N, C-alpha and C positions, 0 to 999 in steps of 0.2 A: 503493499499502501504505501509504504513512504518512498520506493522509488517509481511510481505512478507519479506521485505528489512531484516527486525532485522535476520531474521531466514536463509537467508542468509548467511548473516555474520556470525552469530554463528555458521551456519555447518561448513563454512571456518575453526574456528579457533578452531572448535572441529576434524577437520582432521587436524590442522598444531600441534595442542598437540601429533595424534597421531604419526607423522613421525617425532618429534620432532624438535628442535628448531633452529640448523644450518640453513637449507636452509631458510628459516623463516628471520634471521639474514639477512641475503643475497639480498634478492631478491624482485623485489618489492608486493607490498599485490595483484594486480590485475592480474602479473604472476605468483603467488600461487592458486590465483581464476582458472584459465584459466588449468593450470597444475592439481588441482588436481579436478577440478570440471571433465572434459572432459580427464580420465585416463583410455589407454589402459587396465587395469588390473579390469577395472569396468563392472565387466561380462555381470552387469545385467541394468546395465545405471543409476542406481538410484540417483548420484546428477546429469546428465547431466538433467533427467527429474526434478530434483528438480532447475531447474536453469533454467527449460522452466516453469516452474510452477510461476516460480517470473515473467517471463517475460511477462504471463497473466494477472498478478497485474497489468500490464498499461492500461490494457481495463479500460473501463469507467466508473464507479458508478455516479448515478444519484442523490443519495437520497439524500439528504440536502447535498451537497456538496462545495455550492459558501455561502461561508464564515456561515454556518450552515444555508442554503436554499438550496430549488430547485432553479433550474435558470429558469424556470417558472415563478418564485416571480421577474424575471427583465424583466415580456412581459405582454402583457394587459390580462393573464388569471387569473394573482394572485398581492399582495403585500407582501411582508414579513412580517410578524405581529410586530419584534422587529423595534424599532427604529432606523434610522444610520446604517442601515445592506448594505453591500459594493455590494451585488447583485444590488440594487438600482442604480448605477452607470451607468449602462445601461438604465437606464428611466429618471436619472434626468440631464445630462449632465455634470457627475463629471470624466468619464471616459479619463482617456489618458493615452499614452505608459507606465507609469512610476508607473501605482495603475492597472492594470487590477486584478478583484479577478477570473479569469478564465483565467486563465494565463498559455495555455495550455502545450506552447513551450518547455520549459526545460524536462518535464517529459516526452512529445512524444518522442524527440530524445533522450533523456535518454534510453527510450525503445525501440528503432531502433537500439540504439550502443548496445544492450544487445541482441539482436537479429542478429545481424551482428556475433558479437563474438558465435554467438550457431550456426549460420550458417558454419562457417569459421573451429568451432573445431570436429563438432556432428562425421563427420566419423572418430576423433581417438577411440571413444568406439566402442568395439567390440559387440554393440548389435545388434536383428534381423533386417534383412535390409526393410522390411516391416514396421515395427515399426519405423527408421529411418524415412524411406520418409514421413508420415503420422508428424511424428513432425518437416521437413523440410518444409512442408506444410502450417504446422499449426504456427510455427512461421514468414514464411512469409505474410501469413494471417494476423496477428498479424501486422506486417509491413505496409502492406496496409492501414489498420483501422489505423493507428496512423497517418500515411500521410493525409487520409481523414479527421481524427478528424484537423487537422492543416489545411486544404486546407475549410474547409466549415467555419472555425473562419478568413483565414489572405488573402485564393486564395494562386498564386502560391509562394511555398515554395523550398528552394533547395534541390531536389534527390543528396540523397552522394550513391546511389548502396547499394555495400557492403562494403562501405568503415571505414575501422575502424580508426577513428584519433587517436594518438598517446598524452599524455599529452603537449608536449613541440609543438606539431604540431600548422603551422599557418591556424588559420580555417577563409578564403577568399571566401567562398562560396556565390554565387550568386543565387535570386531567380529564378529557373523555370516557367517559363508560365504557368497561369491556365492548359491550351492545353495540354500541355507539362505534368502535373501533373496528370491529367484526363485519357489523356494514357496511365500511366506507370500502374496506380491503375487498369486498367479496362485489361491491359496484364498481370500483377498479377493474379488476379484472376482468369483470362480465363487460367493461366499457374494452377495452383494448383487449380483450382474444380476436377479435375480427381484424384487428387494427396492426396483427404480429405476423411474422411470415409465419410460415406453415411448413415443417418440413417434408423431406428435406430440403436444405438449404446447400449454397454453392461454399464449394473450400474456404473461400474469403470471408465469407458471414459465418463462418460454425463458430460457436461458442455466444453469439449473439443471439435476445432472446427471441421465444419464439411460441407461437397459438399454446404450445403444449404447456408451457412455462408458468403460464396464467392459469390451467386449468389445474396444473398440477400443486400449486399454490392455493387456490382455492380450495381444493380437495382436502389436504394437512390443516389448511386452517378451519374448515367446517368440520373436518375429523374432530379435533381438538376441540372447538365448541361442543361439542356434542359429548365429549368426556366428562367424568364423575367430578373435578373439579371443579370444571366451569361450568356444566351442565346442573346450576342448581347447588351445587355440591360445595363448597366455599365451607371454610371453617373461621369466617369472620363473625362478628358479635355485633359488629358494628353493620346497618344494610345500607349504610353510605358506601362505605369502604369494601363493602363486599358487590356491588354492583361495580366499581370499580376494576375488579379483579376474576369476577363472572356474571352469569346470570343468577337473578338470587329466583329463580324455581328452575324444576327438573321440564323437560319438555321432550315426549317421545319422537317427536317430529324434527327437530334436529339431528335426529342417526340418517332420519328419510334425509334430511339436505344431504349427508355428508354422504349418503347412498348413493345419490343423484349425481354427486359432483364428479366420486372416484367413475363413477359408469359412463359419463365422456371420454374417460379417457381409455378404457377398455376395447382393447383389440385397434386402436393407435400406434403402439410399440409392440415388443417384443422381449423375452426375457433371452438373452448371450445363450447361446447352448453351455460356453463354459463360465463359471464364476470365476475367474481370475481374467479371464478378459475384460469383463466390465470395469475394472479399474486402471488397466494398464494398456487400452485398445482407444486413441483417443477416438475417432467414428466409430458407434456398435449403435447398435439397435435399441437398446436397455434406457442410454441417458438420457435424461428429458433436459435435466440444467447440469453445468458443472462451472466451475469457478474454475478460468483458463487457467495454466500455469505453463510455464516453459519447462523444455525436458531438463531434467536432472535425479538424482539418485537419493537426493535429503531423504526422503518419507525410510528409505532401509538406512543408511545411514546414522538417523536419528532413532529407530528403532530396535536395529536386528541384532542379535546376542553380542555380548561383548569383546569375544575372546578372540576375533577373527583378525589382530592386527599383525599375526606374520603374514597374513594375507596382501597387506597392504588396502587393506577394508575395513577401517576402521569403523567399528557401530558404537553408540550411546545406548543403546537398549532401556532407551526412555521409559519405555511403558510394559508395566506387568500385567497379564491377566492375571483375573482369581481363578481360583476353583470351581467357584461359585458359576461364573462364566465355561469353563469346561465342563460344568456337569448341565448345563442347559443344550448339550450336544446327546442328539440321541445316539445310538448306533445305527449301523447300515440297514436297519429296518422297521427302525424309528421306535422303538422300543427306547428309553430313558436307562440311563446305566447309573445304578445308583452303587455307590462302593466299589469305584473304578479301580481304586488304589488295590487292592485285591484282586485284582489279573495279572497276569503275567505280564502282559503287555495294556497298558489303561486305555493306549493310543488306536488300539489295531481294531480296524472290521468299522470305523465313525462314521456317522454324516462326512462328508467330501468335506464340506465348508472348513469344517472343524483345523486339519493340515492346511487348509490357507487362511488361517484366521490368528493359530499359533504355533510359535517354535515353541516345541517339547523336545525332552528328553529321546536324542535319537532324531530328530528330522533333519534331514537333509540341507545343506547349505554349503556352496560356498566349499565344493568340493570335499567336505569334511561331515560326519555325524555333530551335530549339536551335542554337547556334553555341561545339559545343568544341572548334573549330581554333585553332591559336594564336593568340593575340591577340583571338580572340570573345572577346563578351557573359560566355560560361558557361566563359571560361577566359582570362583576362586576361592574365594572369603579370603581374600589378606584385608587386614587394615585401609582402612579408606578409600576401599576400591568400590565403585559402583556397579553393580551389578542387581540383576532379577531380585524382588521380594517375594515373590511367588513361585520361584521353580520357571517359569515362562516367558516367554516374550512374546510381542504380537507381532507378528506374522503378515496381518491383511495389507493389500493396498501394492504390496510386493509384485516386480517379475519374479520370476524361475530362476533364479541363480545357484543352483543346487547343484549345477556341471561346471560354472561358472570358477576362474581363482580373483576375480574381483570385479566391483559394481562397473554400472555402464546409465550412460544418464536414460530414461525411461519415461513416457506419456504418465505423467499424477495428476492430474486435475484433482481436482474436490469434487467430488458429485454431493448436488444437493438434493433434485429428485432424482427417481429412477422408477423406471415402469413394477420391479418387488414392490418398493414402496406402495407404489397403487394397488396393487394388488391385496396388498398385504390389508392398506386401509377399507377397498373395497370390502375385503373377507371380517372386517371388524363390525362396519357398519349392517351386514349380513346376519348375523352372529344377534346382533343387538336385535335386530330388528325380530328374531326368532324364525330366522331364515338357515339354519344352523347346516343342512347340508349344501344347499348353495355357498355356505362360506366355504364349507371342506373342500371344495371343485377347485379355488382358489387355493388354496394351502398346496395341493394337490400336484399344481403346477413349480412352483419351488420346489417342491421335496422331488420331484423325477429330473431336475436340473441337480440338483444337490445329491444324485445319485443312491437314495433312498429303493430299497429294492421294495416293486409292488405290497406284493405280498396276498393271505388272502384276502378276494375281493375288493382286487386293486384300491386299497383303504391306505399307502405307504405308512404305517404304521398308526394311523388313525383309527381307533374301534369302532365298530358298527352301532350306530343309535348313540352317540356321544350326545350327551346335554349339552346346554345353552353353557350352563357353568360352567361343562370341562372342555369346555370349546372355547371358551375364552379365555383359561388360563394355557391353551394349547396354542393358540392366537398368540399371545402375548411372549410364547417362548419362541415362537417361531418366527417373529418379530425382534427379538433380543438376538436371536442366531443370527438372521440373514443380513442386519444392518448394523451387527455389531463395530465400534470405532466411527458410525457415522455421523455423530452429534443426534441420535435418536435417544436411545438409552434413558438420558438424563432427562428429557424433558417429558419420556415414557413414563415412567415412575411418577412423575411428579400429575401427570394429566389422568391416568389410572388411579390414583389417592392409595399408592402401595409402597413408596417410600419411607412413612416411618416404619414399614414392614423390614423390608430390604436394608435398609441405612442405619437400622440400631441392633448393634452388634459386631458380631465377629467377622472379618475377613478372608477367608480362607488361601495357602498355598498348599501346592503338593514339593513334597520332598523327597526328592532321588537319592539314594545310596548305593555306590558300587559296593560289591563284593566280589573280587576278583571279575569273573566274566559275568555274576548277577547282580542286576540291578533292580531292590527293592523302592519301594514306594510308599510314603504316609504322610497325610494331608497334615496341614500345622495354622496354625492361627498365625496371620501377617499381620492385621491389625484391625482395630478398632474406632467402629463410624457411630456417629451419633448424626438423627434428625428432629427437628424442633418441628411442629404446624407451621410456623411462619416459615421454612426452610419452600416451603411450596410454593411462594414467589420473593422473587429476588426485591431486595431492596432497593429504592430511588437510590440515585447518588445522593451523597452528603452534603456537596458542592452546590448540588441544584435544586435542594430541599432548603439549604441557607438562603440560597439567592430571591430565590421566587416561594416567599409564603404561600402561596394560591395552589403548588404542589404537594397535594397527599399523601403523607410515607404509609406502604403498606401498614397492614395492622401487624403488631407485633416488634417493630422495628424503629 
């Protein structure tokens, strides 16, 4: 993000130097930015396009973004490998309005401001009318997305429309209710969906917002809005505060809204045949929207096991998945694997997504086996060393380097929406509307791709006659497994109102011990986590509530 902002600043400075310095000395920098970027003489709209590209930089990128960690390291799915990582504030009770390591408020409103500047000035530029229609819709989508990013964190936030605040303006806006924010974002998605490009797009437009992006945002938003936390299930005792963070009452019709939204995308995209390709294949059938990134191997170097120094592929192993997440993966018949440590090989014959999400003892990587047993190369236990806290490292998103000697640059776009999520959204809404068998059919599609055996009656491990309650738990587990480390679990356990159950107590790892040529396994307590009801909503930033006393803080903070 900083790099993109620097590009814009350099661009403005170059334009200033070309046009002389007299105007520079007499006009504010922001005025120069508007004048020079949105220029009626720029027939190819080069600088307006660059300005819009900079707005894209405000979209979320989930790779190791919270103090060097994935957000999932603040859930029951993983721990940060490094001690005293700020992402643990979400599970150790240390979060306050003044120290939020995932403070999105400022960046989101900065992005919204740029969108509003763009929308106000784009008609100055003599670009093609169709092109400008796409650009306006893209900018409005990003604005809607940024509002959603704040809504899922804080609840209702101030909706400022197209307003551009000046440096001397008094900003004393109040928060809109949750219902008002949902209605606004939905209306924006509805209005722009027909004004965006329809996939497939030409290669030069790859990564730009499309109709599918607007539909996917609406699907996720309405799924959240129908979920227990927001659909009349808030914990607040003050009705005014409850209206800021959710609906005051429960309505089953909200599940129908979520169902209808997901249904608009059914059949418009497809699952990739191979799970690994979803994350390393730049152009694929499953991705609806991704944050575009240059080719790198930073995901590998940040998260792969720590013991590969001798290969030149130095890795930091920053993410330590928990045994709780490991236990969520079934065997290849779709059946849970309780007490897996009692098996000679706990990791054999598992759901194929397991080995593409975890590095475990014996995984193949860079021409050797991962040694995460006690004293192994990847868990040396030397004083002061950084190593896995759970016996596992994160494998997801990485290319297949099992037979390589070092890393090479790979496509690592951060996926924001993909078709697998849509199927899970659809299944969840179907089940809540008592269409459980229809929901089963959506989960089957994911399990087929995961190479789960069909089994009796082609149920793929889903029992015949499964109840709505049982199916709800299965869908939640399937979502956990399929979308692990994609920034879903943090929000899912909140909207389902299960965070108090899964984040109060112990999280576990798996200790591997080498005895001659035999490895034995034993679960152990890796961390103690806590979660209070107020943590269901993130506190508004302290600096914002002190500057603007009309901003009501969330209950409990």
